VOZATI-402014 format. One record per atom (N, C-alpha, C): residue in three letters; y, z, x; atom name; residue number from 1. Coordinates in steps of 0.02 Angstrom, whole numbers, plus 50000, padded with zeros to 5 digits. Example, Ala and Ser with C-alpha at 12.3 -4.5 7.8 and 13.67 -1.06 7.14 Angstrom:
2
node res=ala; north=49716; up=50390; east=50660; atom=N; n=1
node res=ala; north=49775; up=50390; east=50615; atom=CA; n=1
node res=ala; north=49835; up=50390; east=50660; atom=C; n=1
node res=ser; north=49888; up=50354; east=50642; atom=N; n=2
node res=ser; north=49947; up=50357; east=50684; atom=CA; n=2
node res=ser; north=50002; up=50394; east=50645; atom=C; n=2
***
This chain:
123
node res=met; north=49358; up=47230; east=51072; atom=N; n=1
node res=met; north=49352; up=47283; east=51120; atom=CA; n=1
node res=met; north=49416; up=47325; east=51122; atom=C; n=1
node res=lys; north=49475; up=47293; east=51118; atom=N; n=2
node res=lys; north=49538; up=47329; east=51120; atom=CA; n=2
node res=lys; north=49545; up=47374; east=51059; atom=C; n=2
node res=lys; north=49522; up=47350; east=51002; atom=N; n=3
node res=lys; north=49526; up=47388; east=50940; atom=CA; n=3
node res=lys; north=49483; up=47451; east=50945; atom=C; n=3
node res=lys; north=49423; up=47445; east=50972; atom=N; n=4
node res=lys; north=49378; up=47502; east=50980; atom=CA; n=4
node res=lys; north=49407; up=47553; east=51028; atom=C; n=4
node res=lys; north=49438; up=47530; east=51082; atom=N; n=5
node res=lys; north=49468; up=47575; east=51131; atom=CA; n=5
node res=lys; north=49528; up=47611; east=51100; atom=C; n=5
node res=ala; north=49568; up=47577; east=51059; atom=N; n=6
node res=ala; north=49626; up=47607; east=51027; atom=CA; n=6
node res=ala; north=49604; up=47661; east=50978; atom=C; n=6
node res=ile; north=49550; up=47648; east=50942; atom=N; n=7
node res=ile; north=49523; up=47697; east=50894; atom=CA; n=7
node res=ile; north=49499; up=47760; east=50931; atom=C; n=7
node res=ile; north=49464; up=47751; east=50987; atom=N; n=8
node res=ile; north=49439; up=47807; east=51026; atom=CA; n=8
node res=ile; north=49497; up=47848; east=51054; atom=C; n=8
node res=ile; north=49549; up=47816; east=51079; atom=N; n=9
node res=ile; north=49607; up=47851; east=51106; atom=CA; n=9
node res=ile; north=49643; up=47889; east=51050; atom=C; n=9
node res=thr; north=49652; up=47857; east=50993; atom=N; n=10
node res=thr; north=49685; up=47889; east=50936; atom=CA; n=10
node res=thr; north=49646; up=47951; east=50913; atom=C; n=10
node res=leu; north=49581; up=47944; east=50905; atom=N; n=11
node res=leu; north=49540; up=48001; east=50885; atom=CA; n=11
node res=leu; north=49542; up=48057; east=50937; atom=C; n=11
node res=ser; north=49543; up=48039; east=51000; atom=N; n=12
node res=ser; north=49547; up=48090; east=51054; atom=CA; n=12
node res=ser; north=49612; up=48128; east=51050; atom=C; n=12
node res=val; north=49668; up=48093; east=51039; atom=N; n=13
node res=val; north=49733; up=48125; east=51034; atom=CA; n=13
node res=val; north=49735; up=48171; east=50972; atom=C; n=13
node res=val; north=49709; up=48147; east=50916; atom=N; n=14
node res=val; north=49708; up=48188; east=50855; atom=CA; n=14
node res=val; north=49666; up=48251; east=50866; atom=C; n=14
node res=leu; north=49609; up=48244; east=50898; atom=N; n=15
node res=leu; north=49566; up=48301; east=50912; atom=CA; n=15
node res=leu; north=49600; up=48351; east=50958; atom=C; n=15
node res=leu; north=49634; up=48326; east=51010; atom=N; n=16
node res=leu; north=49670; up=48369; east=51056; atom=CA; n=16
node res=leu; north=49726; up=48407; east=51021; atom=C; n=16
node res=leu; north=49764; up=48372; east=50979; atom=N; n=17
node res=leu; north=49817; up=48405; east=50942; atom=CA; n=17
node res=leu; north=49790; up=48456; east=50892; atom=C; n=17
node res=ser; north=49734; up=48441; east=50861; atom=N; n=18
node res=ser; north=49703; up=48487; east=50814; atom=CA; n=18
node res=ser; north=49680; up=48550; east=50850; atom=C; n=18
node res=leu; north=49650; up=48542; east=50908; atom=N; n=19
node res=leu; north=49627; up=48600; east=50947; atom=CA; n=19
node res=leu; north=49686; up=48642; east=50972; atom=C; n=19
node res=thr; north=49740; up=48610; east=50991; atom=N; n=20
node res=thr; north=49800; up=48646; east=51012; atom=CA; n=20
node res=thr; north=49829; up=48686; east=50954; atom=C; n=20
node res=tyr; north=49833; up=48655; east=50896; atom=N; n=21
node res=tyr; north=49858; up=48690; east=50836; atom=CA; n=21
node res=tyr; north=49813; up=48749; east=50819; atom=C; n=21
node res=leu; north=49748; up=48739; east=50820; atom=N; n=22
node res=leu; north=49701; up=48793; east=50805; atom=CA; n=22
node res=leu; north=49708; up=48850; east=50855; atom=C; n=22
node res=gly; north=49717; up=48834; east=50918; atom=N; n=23
node res=gly; north=49727; up=48886; east=50970; atom=CA; n=23
node res=gly; north=49791; up=48925; east=50957; atom=C; n=23
node res=ser; north=49843; up=48891; east=50936; atom=N; n=24
node res=ser; north=49906; up=48924; east=50920; atom=CA; n=24
node res=ser; north=49898; up=48972; east=50862; atom=C; n=24
node res=cys; north=49862; up=48951; east=50811; atom=N; n=25
node res=cys; north=49850; up=48994; east=50753; atom=CA; n=25
node res=cys; north=49810; up=49056; east=50772; atom=C; n=25
node res=ile; north=49759; up=49047; east=50812; atom=N; n=26
node res=ile; north=49718; up=49103; east=50835; atom=CA; n=26
node res=ile; north=49760; up=49151; east=50877; atom=C; n=26
node res=gly; north=49802; up=49124; east=50920; atom=N; n=27
node res=gly; north=49847; up=49166; east=50961; atom=CA; n=27
node res=gly; north=49895; up=49206; east=50918; atom=C; n=27
node res=ala; north=49924; up=49175; east=50867; atom=N; n=28
node res=ala; north=49970; up=49210; east=50822; atom=CA; n=28
node res=ala; north=49934; up=49265; east=50784; atom=C; n=28
node res=leu; north=49873; up=49251; east=50762; atom=N; n=29
node res=leu; north=49834; up=49301; east=50727; atom=CA; n=29
node res=leu; north=49818; up=49360; east=50772; atom=C; n=29
node res=ala; north=49799; up=49346; east=50834; atom=N; n=30
node res=ala; north=49784; up=49400; east=50882; atom=CA; n=30
node res=ala; north=49846; up=49443; east=50894; atom=C; n=30
node res=leu; north=49903; up=49411; east=50901; atom=N; n=31
node res=leu; north=49965; up=49448; east=50911; atom=CA; n=31
node res=leu; north=49982; up=49491; east=50850; atom=C; n=31
node res=ser; north=49971; up=49465; east=50790; atom=N; n=32
node res=ser; north=49983; up=49503; east=50729; atom=CA; n=32
node res=ser; north=49938; up=49564; east=50725; atom=C; n=32
node res=ile; north=49874; up=49555; east=50741; atom=N; n=33
node res=ile; north=49827; up=49611; east=50739; atom=CA; n=33
node res=ile; north=49848; up=49664; east=50789; atom=C; n=33
node res=arg; north=49867; up=49644; east=50849; atom=N; n=34
node res=arg; north=49888; up=49692; east=50900; atom=CA; n=34
node res=arg; north=49951; up=49729; east=50878; atom=C; n=34
node res=thr; north=49998; up=49694; east=50847; atom=N; n=35
node res=thr; north=50059; up=49725; east=50823; atom=CA; n=35
node res=thr; north=50044; up=49777; east=50769; atom=C; n=35
node res=val; north=50001; up=49758; east=50721; atom=N; n=36
node res=val; north=49983; up=49805; east=50668; atom=CA; n=36
node res=val; north=49950; up=49867; east=50697; atom=C; n=36
node res=thr; north=49904; up=49857; east=50743; atom=N; n=37
node res=thr; north=49867; up=49914; east=50772; atom=CA; n=37
node res=thr; north=49911; up=49958; east=50814; atom=C; n=37
node res=lys; north=49952; up=49929; east=50858; atom=N; n=38
node res=lys; north=49990; up=49969; east=50906; atom=CA; n=38
node res=lys; north=50057; up=49995; east=50879; atom=C; n=38
node res=val; north=50085; up=49962; east=50830; atom=N; n=39
node res=val; north=50151; up=49982; east=50805; atom=CA; n=39
node res=val; north=50145; up=50020; east=50739; atom=C; n=39
node res=leu; north=50108; up=49995; east=50692; atom=N; n=40
node res=leu; north=50108; up=50024; east=50626; atom=CA; n=40
node res=leu; north=50059; up=50083; east=50618; atom=C; n=40
node res=ser; north=50002; up=50080; east=50650; atom=N; n=41
node res=ser; north=49954; up=50134; east=50643; atom=CA; n=41
node res=ser; north=49981; up=50201; east=50666; atom=C; n=41
node res=pro; north=50018; up=50205; east=50722; atom=N; n=42
node res=pro; north=50048; up=50269; east=50741; atom=CA; n=42
node res=pro; north=50100; up=50294; east=50690; atom=C; n=42
node res=lys; north=50132; up=50249; east=50655; atom=N; n=43
node res=lys; north=50180; up=50270; east=50604; atom=CA; n=43
node res=lys; north=50144; up=50303; east=50545; atom=C; n=43
node res=val; north=50085; up=50279; east=50530; atom=N; n=44
node res=val; north=50045; up=50311; east=50478; atom=CA; n=44
node res=val; north=50025; up=50381; east=50500; atom=C; n=44
node res=asp; north=50006; up=50388; east=50564; atom=N; n=45
node res=asp; north=49989; up=50455; east=50591; atom=CA; n=45
node res=asp; north=50050; up=50501; east=50585; atom=C; n=45
node res=lys; north=50108; up=50476; east=50601; atom=N; n=46
node res=lys; north=50170; up=50516; east=50598; atom=CA; n=46
node res=lys; north=50184; up=50537; east=50526; atom=C; n=46
node res=leu; north=50173; up=50492; east=50479; atom=N; n=47
node res=leu; north=50184; up=50507; east=50409; atom=CA; n=47
node res=leu; north=50141; up=50567; east=50387; atom=C; n=47
node res=phe; north=50077; up=50565; east=50404; atom=N; n=48
node res=phe; north=50033; up=50620; east=50385; atom=CA; n=48
node res=phe; north=50048; up=50684; east=50423; atom=C; n=48
node res=glu; north=50072; up=50677; east=50484; atom=N; n=49
node res=glu; north=50094; up=50736; east=50522; atom=CA; n=49
node res=glu; north=50153; up=50769; east=50486; atom=C; n=49
node res=tyr; north=50201; up=50730; east=50465; atom=N; n=50
node res=tyr; north=50258; up=50757; east=50428; atom=CA; n=50
node res=tyr; north=50235; up=50790; east=50363; atom=C; n=50
node res=phe; north=50188; up=50759; east=50328; atom=N; n=51
node res=phe; north=50163; up=50788; east=50265; atom=CA; n=51
node res=phe; north=50131; up=50855; east=50278; atom=C; n=51
node res=ser; north=50090; up=50860; east=50331; atom=N; n=52
node res=ser; north=50055; up=50923; east=50344; atom=CA; n=52
node res=ser; north=50104; up=50979; east=50365; atom=C; n=52
node res=glu; north=50163; up=50960; east=50390; atom=N; n=53
node res=glu; north=50213; up=51009; east=50410; atom=CA; n=53
node res=glu; north=50267; up=51019; east=50357; atom=C; n=53
node res=asp; north=50256; up=50992; east=50298; atom=N; n=54
node res=asp; north=50304; up=50995; east=50243; atom=CA; n=54
node res=asp; north=50373; up=50967; east=50262; atom=C; n=54
node res=arg; north=50374; up=50916; east=50304; atom=N; n=55
node res=arg; north=50436; up=50884; east=50326; atom=CA; n=55
node res=arg; north=50446; up=50819; east=50287; atom=C; n=55
node res=tyr; north=50451; up=50826; east=50221; atom=N; n=56
node res=tyr; north=50456; up=50767; east=50178; atom=CA; n=56
node res=tyr; north=50521; up=50729; east=50188; atom=C; n=56
node res=ile; north=50574; up=50763; east=50204; atom=N; n=57
node res=ile; north=50638; up=50730; east=50214; atom=CA; n=57
node res=ile; north=50635; up=50685; east=50277; atom=C; n=57
node res=asp; north=50601; up=50708; east=50329; atom=N; n=58
node res=asp; north=50593; up=50667; east=50390; atom=CA; n=58
node res=asp; north=50550; up=50606; east=50375; atom=C; n=58
node res=ala; north=50496; up=50616; east=50338; atom=N; n=59
node res=ala; north=50453; up=50560; east=50320; atom=CA; n=59
node res=ala; north=50492; up=50509; east=50280; atom=C; n=59
node res=tyr; north=50530; up=50533; east=50232; atom=N; n=60
node res=tyr; north=50568; up=50489; east=50188; atom=CA; n=60
node res=tyr; north=50622; up=50451; east=50226; atom=C; n=60
node res=asp; north=50659; up=50486; east=50269; atom=N; n=61
node res=asp; north=50713; up=50454; east=50306; atom=CA; n=61
node res=asp; north=50689; up=50405; east=50358; atom=C; n=61
node res=glu; north=50636; up=50422; east=50394; atom=N; n=62
node res=glu; north=50614; up=50382; east=50451; atom=CA; n=62
node res=glu; north=50562; up=50329; east=50435; atom=C; n=62
node res=leu; north=50519; up=50341; east=50387; atom=N; n=63
node res=leu; north=50459; up=50299; east=50381; atom=CA; n=63
node res=leu; north=50451; up=50262; east=50315; atom=C; n=63
node res=ile; north=50491; up=50279; east=50266; atom=N; n=64
node res=ile; north=50482; up=50249; east=50200; atom=CA; n=64
node res=ile; north=50526; up=50186; east=50193; atom=C; n=64
node res=ala; north=50496; up=50133; east=50168; atom=N; n=65
node res=ala; north=50530; up=50069; east=50160; atom=CA; n=65
node res=ala; north=50587; up=50073; east=50109; atom=C; n=65
node res=tyr; north=50637; up=50033; east=50121; atom=N; n=66
node res=tyr; north=50695; up=50030; east=50077; atom=CA; n=66
node res=tyr; north=50675; up=50018; east=50004; atom=C; n=66
node res=glu; north=50627; up=49974; east=49994; atom=N; n=67
node res=glu; north=50606; up=49957; east=49925; atom=CA; n=67
node res=glu; north=50578; up=50018; east=49889; atom=C; n=67
node res=leu; north=50540; up=50059; east=49924; atom=N; n=68
node res=leu; north=50514; up=50120; east=49892; atom=CA; n=68
node res=leu; north=50570; up=50170; east=49880; atom=C; n=68
node res=lys; north=50615; up=50176; east=49928; atom=N; n=69
node res=lys; north=50672; up=50222; east=49918; atom=CA; n=69
node res=lys; north=50715; up=50201; east=49859; atom=C; n=69
node res=arg; north=50721; up=50137; east=49848; atom=N; n=70
node res=arg; north=50761; up=50112; east=49792; atom=CA; n=70
node res=arg; north=50729; up=50131; east=49725; atom=C; n=70
node res=glu; north=50662; up=50133; east=49723; atom=N; n=71
node res=glu; north=50626; up=50148; east=49662; atom=CA; n=71
node res=glu; north=50611; up=50222; east=49653; atom=C; n=71
node res=met; north=50608; up=50258; east=49709; atom=N; n=72
node res=met; north=50587; up=50329; east=49706; atom=CA; n=72
node res=met; north=50636; up=50371; east=49747; atom=C; n=72
node res=pro; north=50680; up=50408; east=49714; atom=N; n=73
node res=pro; north=50726; up=50451; east=49750; atom=CA; n=73
node res=pro; north=50688; up=50506; east=49787; atom=C; n=73
node res=phe; north=50722; up=50537; east=49834; atom=N; n=74
node res=phe; north=50688; up=50587; east=49876; atom=CA; n=74
node res=phe; north=50657; up=50644; east=49837; atom=C; n=74
node res=asp; north=50692; up=50670; east=49787; atom=N; n=75
node res=asp; north=50664; up=50728; east=49750; atom=CA; n=75
node res=asp; north=50598; up=50710; east=49716; atom=C; n=75
node res=glu; north=50593; up=50649; east=49692; atom=N; n=76
node res=glu; north=50530; up=50625; east=49661; atom=CA; n=76
node res=glu; north=50476; up=50616; east=49715; atom=C; n=76
node res=phe; north=50495; up=50588; east=49771; atom=N; n=77
node res=phe; north=50450; up=50578; east=49828; atom=CA; n=77
node res=phe; north=50421; up=50645; east=49851; atom=C; n=77
node res=glu; north=50465; up=50693; east=49861; atom=N; n=78
node res=glu; north=50444; up=50759; east=49884; atom=CA; n=78
node res=glu; north=50398; up=50793; east=49833; atom=C; n=78
node res=ala; north=50416; up=50789; east=49770; atom=N; n=79
node res=ala; north=50375; up=50820; east=49718; atom=CA; n=79
node res=ala; north=50305; up=50789; east=49716; atom=C; n=79
node res=thr; north=50301; up=50724; east=49722; atom=N; n=80
node res=thr; north=50237; up=50689; east=49719; atom=CA; n=80
node res=thr; north=50193; up=50708; east=49778; atom=C; n=80
node res=phe; north=50219; up=50701; east=49838; atom=N; n=81
node res=phe; north=50178; up=50713; east=49897; atom=CA; n=81
node res=phe; north=50166; up=50786; east=49912; atom=C; n=81
node res=ser; north=50210; up=50830; east=49889; atom=N; n=82
node res=ser; north=50197; up=50902; east=49899; atom=CA; n=82
node res=ser; north=50140; up=50925; east=49853; atom=C; n=82
node res=glu; north=50125; up=50889; east=49800; atom=N; n=83
node res=glu; north=50067; up=50904; east=49758; atom=CA; n=83
node res=glu; north=50003; up=50874; east=49786; atom=C; n=83
node res=ile; north=50008; up=50815; east=49817; atom=N; n=84
node res=ile; north=49949; up=50780; east=49843; atom=CA; n=84
node res=ile; north=49924; up=50812; east=49907; atom=C; n=84
node res=gln; north=49969; up=50830; east=49953; atom=N; n=85
node res=gln; north=49949; up=50853; east=50019; atom=CA; n=85
node res=gln; north=49903; up=50914; east=50018; atom=C; n=85
node res=pro; north=49916; up=50966; east=49977; atom=N; n=86
node res=pro; north=49871; up=51023; east=49976; atom=CA; n=86
node res=pro; north=49801; up=51005; east=49950; atom=C; n=86
node res=val; north=49797; up=50957; east=49905; atom=N; n=87
node res=val; north=49732; up=50937; east=49878; atom=CA; n=87
node res=val; north=49691; up=50903; east=49933; atom=C; n=87
node res=leu; north=49722; up=50858; east=49971; atom=N; n=88
node res=leu; north=49686; up=50823; east=50024; atom=CA; n=88
node res=leu; north=49678; up=50865; east=50087; atom=C; n=88
node res=gly; north=49728; up=50904; east=50105; atom=N; n=89
node res=gly; north=49728; up=50939; east=50168; atom=CA; n=89
node res=gly; north=49754; up=50893; east=50223; atom=C; n=89
node res=asp; north=49748; up=50915; east=50285; atom=N; n=90
node res=asp; north=49773; up=50875; east=50341; atom=CA; n=90
node res=asp; north=49727; up=50815; east=50354; atom=C; n=90
node res=leu; north=49757; up=50762; east=50381; atom=N; n=91
node res=leu; north=49719; up=50703; east=50401; atom=CA; n=91
node res=leu; north=49675; up=50720; east=50460; atom=C; n=91
node res=gln; north=49611; up=50706; east=50454; atom=N; n=92
node res=gln; north=49563; up=50719; east=50509; atom=CA; n=92
node res=gln; north=49549; up=50656; east=50549; atom=C; n=92
node res=ser; north=49539; up=50600; east=50515; atom=N; n=93
node res=ser; north=49525; up=50537; east=50549; atom=CA; n=93
node res=ser; north=49542; up=50479; east=50502; atom=C; n=93
node res=lys; north=49554; up=50421; east=50532; atom=N; n=94
node res=lys; north=49567; up=50361; east=50492; atom=CA; n=94
node res=lys; north=49544; up=50301; east=50530; atom=C; n=94
node res=lys; north=49525; up=50250; east=50493; atom=N; n=95
node res=lys; north=49505; up=50186; east=50523; atom=CA; n=95
node res=lys; north=49534; up=50132; east=50479; atom=C; n=95
node res=met; north=49571; up=50086; east=50510; atom=N; n=96
node res=met; north=49602; up=50033; east=50471; atom=CA; n=96
node res=met; north=49546; up=49988; east=50444; atom=C; n=96
node res=asp; north=49547; up=49979; east=50379; atom=N; n=97
node res=asp; north=49497; up=49939; east=50345; atom=CA; n=97
node res=asp; north=49518; up=49866; east=50341; atom=C; n=97
node res=lys; north=49580; up=49855; east=50318; atom=N; n=98
node res=lys; north=49606; up=49787; east=50313; atom=CA; n=98
node res=lys; north=49682; up=49791; east=50307; atom=C; n=98
node res=trp; north=49714; up=49735; east=50315; atom=N; n=99
node res=trp; north=49786; up=49732; east=50309; atom=CA; n=99
node res=trp; north=49806; up=49661; east=50287; atom=C; n=99
node res=tyr; north=49863; up=49658; east=50254; atom=N; n=100
node res=tyr; north=49890; up=49595; east=50231; atom=CA; n=100
node res=tyr; north=49963; up=49592; east=50251; atom=C; n=100
node res=met; north=49985; up=49535; east=50276; atom=N; n=101
node res=met; north=50055; up=49525; east=50293; atom=CA; n=101
node res=met; north=50083; up=49476; east=50241; atom=C; n=101
node res=arg; north=50142; up=49493; east=50216; atom=N; n=102
node res=arg; north=50174; up=49449; east=50166; atom=CA; n=102
node res=arg; north=50248; up=49446; east=50179; atom=C; n=102
node res=gln; north=50278; up=49393; east=50155; atom=N; n=103
node res=gln; north=50350; up=49383; east=50162; atom=CA; n=103
node res=gln; north=50384; up=49402; east=50098; atom=C; n=103
node res=gly; north=50436; up=49442; east=50102; atom=N; n=104
node res=gly; north=50473; up=49463; east=50043; atom=CA; n=104
node res=gly; north=50546; up=49445; east=50051; atom=C; n=104
node res=gly; north=50586; up=49462; east=50002; atom=N; n=105
node res=gly; north=50657; up=49447; east=50002; atom=CA; n=105
node res=gly; north=50695; up=49480; east=50059; atom=C; n=105
node res=arg; north=50670; up=49538; east=50083; atom=N; n=106
node res=arg; north=50705; up=49574; east=50137; atom=CA; n=106
node res=arg; north=50666; up=49572; east=50202; atom=C; n=106
node res=gly; north=50620; up=49525; east=50209; atom=N; n=107
node res=gly; north=50583; up=49518; east=50272; atom=CA; n=107
node res=gly; north=50508; up=49521; east=50261; atom=C; n=107
node res=arg; north=50472; up=49532; east=50316; atom=N; n=108
node res=arg; north=50399; up=49536; east=50313; atom=CA; n=108
node res=arg; north=50377; up=49606; east=50296; atom=C; n=108
node res=phe; north=50322; up=49608; east=50259; atom=N; n=109
node res=phe; north=50292; up=49671; east=50240; atom=CA; n=109
node res=phe; north=50218; up=49670; east=50259; atom=C; n=109
node res=val; north=50192; up=49728; east=50276; atom=N; n=110
node res=val; north=50122; up=49734; east=50293; atom=CA; n=110
node res=val; north=50092; up=49788; east=50248; atom=C; n=110
node res=asp; north=50039; up=49770; east=50212; atom=N; n=111
node res=asp; north=50002; up=49818; east=50172; atom=CA; n=111
node res=asp; north=49942; up=49840; east=50214; atom=C; n=111
node res=leu; north=49936; up=49905; east=50226; atom=N; n=112
node res=leu; north=49882; up=49932; east=50266; atom=CA; n=112
node res=leu; north=49833; up=49969; east=50221; atom=C; n=112
node res=tyr; north=49769; up=49961; east=50235; atom=N; n=113
node res=tyr; north=49716; up=49996; east=50199; atom=CA; n=113
node res=tyr; north=49673; up=50033; east=50249; atom=C; n=113
node res=phe; north=49665; up=50098; east=50238; atom=N; n=114
node res=phe; north=49627; up=50140; east=50283; atom=CA; n=114
node res=phe; north=49569; up=50173; east=50247; atom=C; n=114
node res=asn; north=49515; up=50184; east=50283; atom=N; n=115
node res=asn; north=49464; up=50232; east=50263; atom=CA; n=115
node res=asn; north=49483; up=50296; east=50299; atom=C; n=115
node res=ala; north=49496; up=50349; east=50263; atom=N; n=116
node res=ala; north=49521; up=50410; east=50294; atom=CA; n=116
node res=ala; north=49479; up=50470; east=50272; atom=C; n=116
node res=thr; north=49476; up=50518; east=50317; atom=N; n=117
node res=thr; north=49444; up=50582; east=50302; atom=CA; n=117
node res=thr; north=49497; up=50636; east=50311; atom=C; n=117
node res=phe; north=49502; up=50678; east=50260; atom=N; n=118
node res=phe; north=49550; up=50732; east=50261; atom=CA; n=118
node res=phe; north=49513; up=50799; east=50266; atom=C; n=118
node res=glu; north=49550; up=50850; east=50277; atom=N; n=119
node res=glu; north=49522; up=50917; east=50284; atom=CA; n=119
node res=glu; north=49476; up=50935; east=50225; atom=C; n=119
node res=asn; north=49495; up=50912; east=50165; atom=N; n=120
node res=asn; north=49457; up=50929; east=50105; atom=CA; n=120
node res=asn; north=49413; up=50873; east=50080; atom=C; n=120
node res=gly; north=49400; up=50822; east=50122; atom=N; n=121
node res=gly; north=49355; up=50768; east=50103; atom=CA; n=121
node res=gly; north=49385; up=50700; east=50113; atom=C; n=121
node res=pro; north=49348; up=50648; east=50092; atom=N; n=122
node res=pro; north=49374; up=50579; east=50101; atom=CA; n=122
node res=pro; north=49430; up=50565; east=50052; atom=C; n=122
node res=gly; north=49473; up=50519; east=50071; atom=N; n=123
node res=gly; north=49529; up=50502; east=50027; atom=CA; n=123
node res=gly; north=49552; up=50431; east=50037; atom=C; n=123
***
């Protein structure tokens, strides 16, 4: 009888710890989703606002990651996006499709994927 009771208590404790761990993971995921939506999505809006106003230097200085700046100097950045922006036109709407968070040598990175509609069509 004591052995059966010990097994039931052990299984109950393991189940309780498992549920607590699962709840923590769900909470962390919810916090991550909220952070991506409330913090990063407006930065994407700002980026396209700068592009539509030909303010490439502001976009580059304020919103572009160090890793991209290291690989693409400003003159190359400006040349590339000044050719793309007129083809697409201004951003009309966007909806976040998916995102991935990853750890890199200089911190965390988030890759964002949007379904977007521009003045001249989807993009």
